[in-house]
A tleap script that builds the chain and sets N, CA, C and O, in Angstrom:
source leaprc.protein.ff14SB
mol = sequence {
  NMET PRO THR ILE SER GLN LEU VAL ARG LYS
  GLY ARG LYS ALA GLN GLN LYS LYS ASN LYS
  ALA PRO ALA CLEU
}
set mol.1.N position { -149.693 -112.766 -35.466 }
set mol.1.CA position { -149.621 -113.215 -36.872 }
set mol.1.C position { -148.546 -114.296 -36.995 }
set mol.1.O position { -147.448 -114.132 -36.462 }
set mol.2.N position { -148.839 -115.376 -37.674 }
set mol.2.CA position { -147.864 -116.466 -37.822 }
set mol.2.C position { -146.697 -116.045 -38.708 }
set mol.2.O position { -146.810 -115.133 -39.527 }
set mol.3.N position { -145.590 -116.725 -38.522 }
set mol.3.CA position { -144.400 -116.392 -39.322 }
set mol.3.C position { -144.541 -116.980 -40.724 }
set mol.3.O position { -145.442 -117.774 -40.996 }
set mol.4.N position { -143.632 -116.571 -41.604 }
set mol.4.CA position { -143.702 -117.069 -42.994 }
set mol.4.C position { -143.526 -118.584 -43.011 }
set mol.4.O position { -144.189 -119.285 -43.776 }
set mol.5.N position { -142.626 -119.086 -42.162 }
set mol.5.CA position { -142.391 -120.541 -42.133 }
set mol.5.C position { -143.678 -121.272 -41.779 }
set mol.5.O position { -144.009 -122.288 -42.389 }
set mol.6.N position { -144.406 -120.749 -40.786 }
set mol.6.CA position { -145.652 -121.410 -40.386 }
set mol.6.C position { -146.678 -121.309 -41.510 }
set mol.6.O position { -147.425 -122.254 -41.764 }
set mol.7.N position { -146.709 -120.163 -42.179 }
set mol.7.CA position { -147.668 -120.000 -43.279 }
set mol.7.C position { -147.357 -120.986 -44.397 }
set mol.7.O position { -148.265 -121.559 -45.001 }
set mol.8.N position { -146.075 -121.179 -44.669 }
set mol.8.CA position { -145.702 -122.112 -45.744 }
set mol.8.C position { -146.056 -123.531 -45.333 }
set mol.8.O position { -146.576 -124.309 -46.133 }
set mol.9.N position { -145.771 -123.863 -44.076 }
set mol.9.CA position { -146.085 -125.225 -43.614 }
set mol.9.C position { -147.576 -125.490 -43.698 }
set mol.9.O position { -148.008 -126.505 -44.246 }
set mol.10.N position { -148.364 -124.567 -43.148 }
set mol.10.CA position { -149.823 -124.762 -43.179 }
set mol.10.C position { -150.342 -124.551 -44.598 }
set mol.10.O position { -151.255 -125.248 -45.040 }
set mol.11.N position { -149.763 -123.594 -45.304 }
set mol.11.CA position { -150.229 -123.304 -46.659 }
set mol.11.C position { -150.103 -124.503 -47.577 }
set mol.11.O position { -151.013 -124.794 -48.353 }
set mol.12.N position { -148.978 -125.200 -47.493 }
set mol.12.CA position { -148.778 -126.345 -48.391 }
set mol.12.C position { -149.820 -127.425 -48.124 }
set mol.12.O position { -150.317 -128.066 -49.050 }
set mol.13.N position { -150.148 -127.621 -46.836 }
set mol.13.CA position { -151.142 -128.661 -46.519 }
set mol.13.C position { -152.547 -128.150 -46.800 }
set mol.13.O position { -153.394 -128.894 -47.293 }
set mol.14.N position { -152.795 -126.889 -46.488 }
set mol.14.CA position { -154.142 -126.338 -46.666 }
set mol.14.C position { -154.312 -125.739 -48.059 }
set mol.14.O position { -155.322 -125.097 -48.347 }
set mol.15.N position { -153.322 -125.951 -48.916 }
set mol.15.CA position { -153.429 -125.365 -50.251 }
set mol.15.C position { -154.594 -126.010 -51.014 }
set mol.15.O position { -155.246 -125.352 -51.824 }
set mol.16.N position { -154.849 -127.284 -50.755 }
set mol.16.CA position { -155.942 -127.946 -51.452 }
set mol.16.C position { -157.279 -127.379 -50.990 }
set mol.16.O position { -158.189 -127.175 -51.794 }
set mol.17.N position { -157.389 -127.126 -49.677 }
set mol.17.CA position { -158.658 -126.596 -49.160 }
set mol.17.C position { -158.714 -125.090 -49.380 }
set mol.17.O position { -159.614 -124.587 -50.053 }
set mol.18.N position { -157.751 -124.375 -48.809 }
set mol.18.CA position { -157.752 -122.912 -48.940 }
set mol.18.C position { -156.545 -122.479 -49.761 }
set mol.18.O position { -155.420 -122.900 -49.493 }
set mol.19.N position { -156.778 -121.660 -50.732 }
set mol.19.CA position { -155.689 -121.211 -51.599 }
set mol.19.C position { -155.166 -119.864 -51.109 }
set mol.19.O position { -154.955 -118.947 -51.903 }
set mol.20.N position { -154.957 -119.752 -49.799 }
set mol.20.CA position { -154.457 -118.490 -49.247 }
set mol.20.C position { -152.970 -118.587 -48.942 }
set mol.20.O position { -152.413 -117.717 -48.272 }
set mol.21.N position { -152.332 -119.629 -49.426 }
set mol.21.CA position { -150.910 -119.796 -49.147 }
set mol.21.C position { -150.105 -118.833 -50.004 }
set mol.21.O position { -150.450 -118.619 -51.166 }
set mol.22.N position { -149.047 -118.249 -49.467 }
set mol.22.CA position { -148.208 -117.322 -50.233 }
set mol.22.C position { -147.466 -118.043 -51.357 }
set mol.22.O position { -147.009 -119.171 -51.170 }
set mol.23.N position { -147.346 -117.421 -52.491 }
set mol.23.CA position { -146.665 -118.040 -53.633 }
set mol.23.C position { -145.158 -117.953 -53.436 }
set mol.23.O position { -144.523 -116.964 -53.802 }
set mol.24.N position { -144.613 -118.988 -52.862 }
set mol.24.CA position { -143.155 -118.995 -52.645 }
set mol.24.C position { -142.520 -119.988 -53.607 }
set mol.24.O position { -141.301 -120.159 -53.603 }
savepdb mol mol.pdb
quit
């Protein structure tokens, strides 16, 4: 499982495509 930092990094970029990014 990726770390929170990786999730935030990918989440911010993939937020437009996938809205699975954690609400930080």
